[in-house]
C-alpha positions as MATLAB code, in Angstrom:
seq = 'XXXXXXXXXXXXXXXXXXXXXXXXXXXXXXXXXXXXXXXXXXXXXXXXXXXXXXXXXXXXXXXXXXXXXXXXXXXXXXXXXXXXXXXXXXXXXXXX';
ca = [
       0.459    0.116   -0.053;
       0.820    4.081   -0.285;
       0.957    5.445    2.808;
       0.428    9.198    3.684;
       1.633   10.465    6.862;
      -1.047   13.275    8.466;
      -0.610   15.097   11.778;
      -3.898   17.039   13.132;
      -3.231   20.310   15.179;
      -5.429   22.705   17.456;
      -5.432   25.437   15.480;
      -5.484   27.816   19.062;
      -2.727   26.075   19.861;
      -0.640   24.904   16.880;
       2.874   24.188   18.084;
       1.884   21.673   20.666;
       1.359   18.328   19.176;
      -1.860   17.170   21.614;
      -5.632   16.861   21.077;
      -7.480   19.711   22.594;
      -9.864   19.360   26.288;
     -12.349   16.792   25.494;
     -11.262   15.013   22.280;
     -10.700   11.878   22.298;
     -10.526   11.031   19.105;
     -10.117   11.945   15.370;
     -12.460   11.204   12.949;
     -11.873   11.021    9.126;
     -13.165   11.131    5.713;
     -11.932   10.617    2.507;
     -12.908   10.617   -0.953;
     -11.039   10.764   -4.599;
     -11.314   12.203   -7.895;
      -9.493   11.880  -11.298;
      -6.829   14.090  -11.776;
      -8.225   17.549  -12.968;
     -11.845   16.581  -11.971;
     -13.990   19.191   -9.753;
     -13.555   18.628   -6.098;
     -15.548   16.133   -4.539;
     -19.262   16.856   -3.120;
     -19.938   16.074    0.477;
     -22.112   13.031    0.110;
     -18.965   11.552   -2.089;
     -16.991   11.524    0.814;
     -16.126    7.633    3.135;
     -16.159    8.039    6.745;
     -12.943    6.003    7.865;
     -11.702    4.605   11.136;
     -11.235    7.502   13.755;
      -7.356    7.120   15.394;
      -7.044    7.942   19.221;
      -3.244   10.042   18.174;
      -2.610   13.406   16.396;
       0.114   11.530   14.296;
      -1.540    8.309   12.274;
      -0.997    7.359    8.417;
      -3.603    6.702    5.759;
      -3.054    4.198    3.462;
      -3.993    4.065   -0.512;
      -4.300    1.100   -2.359;
      -2.696    0.700   -5.766;
      -5.433    1.515   -7.318;
      -5.802    4.857   -6.218;
      -2.367    5.769   -7.729;
      -2.461    9.047   -9.811;
      -6.131    9.378   -8.313;
      -6.421   13.344   -5.964;
      -7.362   11.958   -2.360;
      -9.330   14.541   -0.699;
      -9.098   14.282    3.274;
     -11.302   15.810    5.640;
     -10.664   15.513    9.823;
     -12.828   16.634   12.585;
     -12.478   15.746   16.365;
     -14.747   13.424   18.520;
     -15.539   13.567   22.330;
     -16.072   10.392   24.557;
     -19.822   10.845   23.690;
     -19.351   10.059   20.080;
     -20.021   14.214   19.282;
     -18.266   15.413   16.106;
     -16.846   18.581   16.121;
     -16.910   20.825   12.976;
     -14.888   20.093    9.385;
     -11.166   21.015    9.027;
     -10.838   22.198    5.630;
      -9.495   19.306    3.156;
      -5.877   18.037    2.891;
      -5.537   17.853   -0.669;
      -2.523   14.650   -2.151;
      -2.145   13.072   -5.416;
      -1.470    9.640   -5.171;
       1.716    8.923   -6.615;
       3.322    5.438   -7.139;
       6.987    4.380   -7.220;
];
């Protein structure tokens, strides 16, 4: 698989690699488009398993080479309540 290393941080304290108070997990949504295609619509995103740390990897399968990946993160509290979506992180999936 192909890997993207990601780091999430609190915009109010960007130099500290820690989740804000009351945040238990970081939720992720992922969508793909062909190169040069318009950005995905909200309904095109697929929920991913939440992560517990601010540093994590996203694995891409070989069939995603050449696609543009749109990654959105959001905070989740212990009650499973979702915070606001981040701006999309946009990555072109490259192969070797």
